[in-house]
C-alpha positions as CSV (number, residue, x, y, z in Angstrom):
1,M,0.0,0.0,0.0
2,G,1.1,3.3,-0.8
3,K,0.9,6.7,1.3
4,F,0.4,10.2,0.7
5,V,3.0,12.4,2.6
6,I,2.6,16.2,3.3
7,N,5.6,18.3,3.3
8,Q,5.7,21.8,5.1
9,T,7.8,24.3,3.1
10,K,8.4,28.1,3.2
11,T,5.1,29.2,1.2
12,G,2.9,26.3,1.9
13,Y,2.4,22.8,1.5
14,T,3.0,20.3,-0.9
15,F,2.5,16.2,-0.9
16,G,4.0,13.1,-2.9
17,L,2.4,10.0,-3.5
18,K,4.9,7.0,-2.6
19,A,4.4,3.6,-3.4
20,A,4.8,0.9,-1.0
21,N,8.8,0.6,-1.9
22,G,9.2,4.2,-0.6
23,E,9.6,5.7,-4.3
24,T,7.6,8.8,-4.9
25,I,5.3,8.3,-7.6
26,A,3.6,11.7,-8.0
27,T,3.6,15.1,-6.7
28,G,1.1,17.9,-6.2
29,G,0.6,19.8,-8.9
30,E,0.7,22.9,-7.0
31,V,2.2,24.7,-3.4
32,Y,-1.1,24.7,-1.3
33,S,-1.7,27.6,1.3
34,S,-3.1,25.5,4.0
35,L,-3.2,22.1,5.5
36,D,-6.6,22.0,4.7
37,S,-6.4,22.8,1.2
38,V,-3.5,20.2,0.5
39,K,-5.8,17.6,2.0
40,N,-8.2,18.7,-0.5
41,G,-5.8,18.1,-3.2
42,I,-5.0,14.7,-2.1
43,K,-8.8,13.7,-2.1
44,S,-8.8,15.1,-5.6
45,V,-6.2,12.4,-6.5
46,E,-7.9,9.9,-4.6
47,T,-11.1,10.5,-6.4
48,N,-9.9,10.9,-10.0
49,A,-7.1,8.5,-10.4
50,P,-8.5,5.4,-10.0
51,A,-10.8,5.7,-13.4
52,A,-8.9,8.4,-15.4
53,A,-8.4,7.5,-19.1
54,V,-5.0,7.8,-20.5
55,E,-4.1,10.3,-23.2
56,D,-0.8,9.7,-25.0
57,Q,0.3,12.7,-26.7
58,T,3.2,11.4,-27.5
59,I,1.1,9.5,-30.8
60,E,0.6,11.9,-33.7
61,G,-2.9,12.6,-34.4
62,Y,-3.8,11.1,-30.5
63,H,-7.5,11.1,-29.5
64,T,-8.1,13.4,-26.8
65,E,-9.8,12.0,-23.5
66,K,-12.3,13.5,-21.5
67,N,-11.0,14.7,-18.1
68,P,-10.3,13.3,-15.5
69,K,-7.4,12.0,-17.5
70,F,-3.4,11.2,-17.2
71,E,-1.3,13.0,-20.1
72,I,1.7,11.4,-21.2
73,Y,4.1,13.8,-23.0
74,S,7.5,14.0,-23.6
75,D,9.8,16.9,-21.5
76,K,12.5,19.0,-23.4
77,S,15.0,16.4,-22.6
78,G,13.3,13.8,-24.3
79,E,11.9,11.9,-21.2
80,F,8.3,11.0,-20.6
81,R,6.2,12.2,-18.0
82,F,2.6,12.3,-17.0
83,R,0.6,14.8,-15.2
84,L,-3.4,14.0,-14.0
85,K,-5.9,16.7,-14.8
86,A,-9.2,16.6,-12.4
87,K,-12.7,16.8,-14.0
88,N,-12.1,20.7,-14.0
89,G,-8.9,20.3,-16.4
90,Q,-6.6,21.5,-13.3
91,I,-3.3,19.5,-13.1
92,I,-3.6,17.7,-9.8
93,A,-0.4,15.5,-9.8
94,V,2.9,15.1,-11.8
95,S,5.5,12.4,-12.4
96,E,9.3,12.8,-12.5
97,G,10.5,11.9,-15.9
98,Y,11.2,8.3,-17.5
99,T,13.6,7.2,-20.1
100,S,10.7,5.0,-21.2
101,K,7.2,5.5,-22.1
102,A,6.5,1.9,-20.7
103,N,7.8,2.6,-17.4
104,C,5.8,5.9,-17.7
105,K,2.7,3.8,-18.0
106,N,3.9,1.7,-15.1
107,G,4.0,4.9,-13.2
108,I,0.3,5.6,-14.3
109,E,-0.8,2.4,-13.0
110,S,1.3,3.0,-9.8
111,V,-0.8,6.0,-8.9
112,K,-4.0,4.6,-9.8
113,K,-3.5,1.5,-7.5
114,N,-1.7,3.4,-4.6
115,S,-4.0,6.6,-4.5
116,V,-6.6,4.7,-3.2
117,N,-7.3,4.2,0.9
118,S,-3.4,5.0,1.1
119,P,-2.8,6.6,4.7
120,V,-2.1,10.6,4.8
121,I,1.1,11.5,6.7
122,E,1.1,14.8,8.2
123,P,4.5,17.1,9.1
124,E,5.4,17.0,12.4
125,T,4.4,20.1,14.1
126,K,7.1,22.1,15.9
C-alpha cells in the first residue's frame, strides 16, 4: 500500500504519493496555502486517479480524452512524463521523468493503485 506524504515548505504545503517501496510516484501540481487545502488536493487525486483515462500525447494524431485523465507527454530532455488532470481540467499531480514510455505507463498504473485508501502522513508540528 502506498501513502500520501504532506511536506511543509516556506510558502505552504506540498504532497507526494509514495509506493509501498518508498519511491515517490507523483507529486502535487501546486503549493497549497493551508493544511486543509493540501488535504483537498490529495482527496482530488484519490477521487480522479482510479478511473482516469490515459491520453498519450506522444503519438501523432492522438485521441483527446475527457477529464479526468492522465496525459503522457515528452519533456524538453526527451523523457516521458505524466500529469493527472481533474474533472475541471486542473493539474493535480505530476510525475518525474522516465526514460521509457513503458515505465511512464507503469507509473500511471502505480498511481491508480496506490492512491486508493492510502494513509495521509502529516508533517510533524514544531
